[in-house]
C-alpha positions in Angstrom: 13.9 13.6 7.2 10.8 15.5 6.1 9.1 18.7 7.3 5.8 20.2 6.1 6.0 23.9 5.4 3.6 26.5 3.9 1.1 25.5 1.2 1.4 21.8 2.1 4.9 21.5 0.6 6.9 18.8 2.3 10.7 19.4 2.4 13.3 16.6 2.6 16.4 17.7 4.5 19.4 16.2 6.2 20.8 17.5 9.6 24.3 16.3 10.3 27.2 17.3 12.5 27.5 19.8 15.3 29.2 23.1 16.0 28.7 26.8 15.6 27.8 28.5 13.3 25.3 26.1 11.8 25.3 26.0 8.0 22.3 25.9 5.7 23.3 24.6 2.2 20.9 25.5 -0.6 21.2 24.0 -4.1 20.3 25.7 -7.4 17.7 25.3 -10.1 16.9 21.8 -11.2 19.4 20.2 -8.7 19.0 18.9 -5.2 20.9 18.7 -1.9 23.1 15.8 -3.2 25.2 18.4 -4.9 26.7 19.1 -1.5 27.9 15.5 -1.0 31.5 16.3 -1.8 31.5 19.1 0.9 29.6 17.5 3.7 32.3 15.3 5.2 34.6 18.2 5.8 31.9 20.7 6.8 30.2 18.4 9.3 33.5 18.0 11.2 33.1 21.6 12.5 29.5 22.6 12.0 25.9 21.5 12.2 24.9 21.3 8.5 21.3 21.4 7.2 21.0 20.5 3.5 17.4 20.7 2.2 15.8 19.8 -1.1 13.9 22.9 -2.2 10.2 22.5 -3.0 9.7 20.8 -6.3 13.3 19.4 -6.3 14.8 16.1 -5.2 12.8 14.3 -2.6 10.7 17.3 -1.6 7.1 17.5 -2.8 6.2 19.6 -5.9 3.1 21.8 -5.3 1.1 22.6 -8.5 2.2 26.2 -8.2 4.1 28.6 -6.0 7.5 27.1 -6.9 9.3 30.4 -6.8 12.5 31.6 -5.1 10.5 33.8 -2.8 8.3 30.9 -1.6 11.4 28.7 -1.3 13.0 31.4 1.0 9.9 31.3 3.2 10.1 27.5 3.3 13.7 27.8 4.6 12.7 30.3 7.2 10.0 27.9 8.4 12.6 25.0 8.4 15.1 27.0 10.5 12.4 28.1 13.0 10.9 24.6 13.4 14.3 23.1 14.0 15.2 25.8 16.6 18.1 27.3 14.6 18.4 30.8 15.9 20.7 31.9 13.1 22.9 30.3 10.5 25.4 30.9 7.7 23.3 30.4 4.6 25.2 29.1 1.6 23.5 29.1 -1.8 24.4 28.3 -5.4 22.9 30.0 -8.4 19.1 30.2 -7.7 20.0 29.1 -4.2 22.1 32.3 -3.9 18.9 34.3 -4.8 17.0 32.3 -2.2 19.5 32.8 0.7 19.8 36.5 -0.2 16.0 36.8 0.1 16.2 35.0 3.4 18.8 37.4 4.7 16.8 40.5 3.6 13.3 39.3 4.8 14.4 37.4 7.9 17.7 39.0 8.9 17.6 37.5 12.4 18.0 34.0 10.9 21.1 34.8 8.8 24.4 35.5 10.5 26.3 35.5 7.2 25.9 34.6 3.6 27.9 32.6 1.1 26.8 33.0 -2.5 28.2 30.8 -5.3 28.0 32.1 -8.9 24.7 33.7 -8.0 21.7 33.8 -10.3 21.2 37.5 -9.8 22.4 40.8 -11.1 23.0 40.1 -14.8 22.7 42.7 -17.6 19.4 43.2 -19.2 20.4 41.4 -22.4 21.0 38.2 -20.4 17.5 38.5 -18.9 16.0 38.9 -22.4 17.8 35.9 -23.7 16.9 33.9 -20.7 13.2 34.7 -21.0 13.4 33.7 -24.6 14.2 30.1 -23.4 11.1 29.8 -21.3 8.7 28.5 -24.1 11.0 25.5 -24.4 10.5 24.6 -20.7 6.7 24.7 -21.4 6.9 22.9 -24.7 6.7 19.2 -25.7 10.2 18.3 -24.5 11.0 20.4 -21.4 13.8 18.0 -20.3 15.8 18.6 -23.5 15.1 22.4 -23.2 16.4 22.4 -19.6 19.5 20.4 -20.7 20.2 23.0 -23.4 20.0 25.8 -20.9 22.4 23.9 -18.6 25.1 23.8 -21.3 26.2 27.4 -20.5 27.2 26.2 -17.0 30.4 24.6 -18.2 33.8 25.3 -19.6 36.2 22.9 -21.4 37.7 22.2 -17.9 34.3 21.0 -16.4 34.3 17.3 -15.8 32.0 15.1 -17.9 30.6 13.4 -14.8 29.4 16.7 -13.5 27.6 17.5 -16.8 25.8 14.1 -16.7 24.9 14.3 -13.1 23.1 17.6 -13.5 21.5 16.6 -16.8 19.9 13.6 -15.0 18.8 15.9 -12.1 17.1 18.3 -14.5 15.3 15.4 -16.2 14.0 14.3 -12.8 12.6 17.7 -11.8 8.9 18.2 -12.6 8.7 20.4 -15.7 6.2 22.9 -14.2 8.7 23.5 -11.4 11.5 24.2 -13.8 9.4 26.6 -15.8 7.9 28.5 -12.8 11.2 28.9 -10.9 13.1 29.9 -14.1 10.5 32.6 -15.0 10.5 34.0 -11.5 14.2 34.5 -11.6 13.9 36.8 -14.7 10.4 38.3 -14.7 7.9 39.8 -12.3 8.1 42.0 -9.2 10.3 39.6 -7.2 12.8 38.9 -10.0 16.5 39.5 -9.1 18.1 37.9 -12.2 18.7 41.3 -13.8 19.8 44.8 -12.8 18.7 47.3 -11.6 16.2 45.3 -9.4 19.1 43.2 -8.1 21.1 46.3 -7.1 18.3 47.8 -5.0 17.4 44.6 -3.3 20.8 43.2 -2.6 21.9 46.5 -1.1 19.6 45.6 1.8 21.8 42.7 2.9 23.4 43.9 6.1 25.3 40.7 7.1 28.8 39.6 5.9 28.8 38.1 2.5 31.4 35.8 0.9 30.6 35.8 -2.9 32.2 33.4 -5.4 32.1 34.2 -9.1 33.5 32.7 -12.2 33.1 36.0 -14.1 35.4 38.9 -13.2 32.8 41.4 -14.6 30.0 40.0 -12.3 32.4 40.0 -9.3 33.3 43.7 -9.9 29.6 44.5 -10.2 28.6 42.9 -6.9 31.5 44.1 -4.7 30.2 47.7 -4.2 26.9 46.3 -3.0 28.4 44.5 0.0 28.0 46.6 3.1 29.6 44.7 5.9 33.4 45.2 6.2 34.0 41.4 6.6 32.4 40.8 3.1 34.7 39.4 0.4 34.4 38.6 -3.3 36.3 35.6 -4.7 36.7 35.2 -8.5 37.8 32.0 -10.1 38.0 32.7 -13.9 38.0 29.6 -16.1 35.7 27.7 -13.7 32.2 26.8 -14.8 29.0 27.9 -13.1 29.2 25.1 -10.6 32.7 26.1 -9.4 32.2 24.6 -5.9 31.6 21.2 -7.5 34.5 21.5 -9.9 36.8 22.6 -7.0 35.2 21.2 -3.9 38.3 20.9 -1.7 39.5 24.5 -2.5 35.9 25.8 -2.0 35.8 24.3 1.5 39.2 25.7 2.4 38.2 29.2 1.4 34.8 29.0 3.1 36.1 27.7 6.4 39.0 30.2 6.5 36.4 33.0 6.0 34.2 31.6 8.7 37.1 31.6 11.1 37.9 35.2 10.2 34.4 36.2 11.3 35.0 34.8 14.7 
């Protein structure tokens, strides 16, 4: 299904299952909603599940500009409102975690709880500097190869080869200007949350319960004091890659659904 949102962007999304609370599944940079295919059968047994392709990704349209996490959060607010979803549990991976966090801060009435998966926020300054140094490659003669090189950090020796190849192909299918614009907005500018201390100040404004998954113990320890709601929880899976929910889909669903039950 498709829905037109702000700026003429047209979002592709699926709407499956039933049950409360509804879930909004938000993919990361250079991916699309197909990354939730391993999780959807189990999640739709108990919940209504919305899985959109972000603007510029997957089957959604790619505007010539405005392809930033802030704009994507507004797209999702429009999607929820148009579909009559009063509130949801917003689940986001990497850049998607930035987007759902923005949704929770700017539109708190729409987000009952958050689930963030190896979020693309709150990294030390040196990581931000290194990341911005990769931006010229995304705007160069071979942006697909540049994006694939960036993607290599997402894996460990335990990461399956099929997962690496699936995401390489998704990156190659994403318009280069979208990759560059979204990547830059994560690390630079007034809305960037990729680095501290901007992330600390903004994320502290999240009032709802948060379940946060990290592969890095250091990042998990950094975020935990920022979580205000007493039902919030940080889960750390050392040894996993950046896409830990895809590497360990069944375990991810068990932890997620157990936490959702605890909220009730």
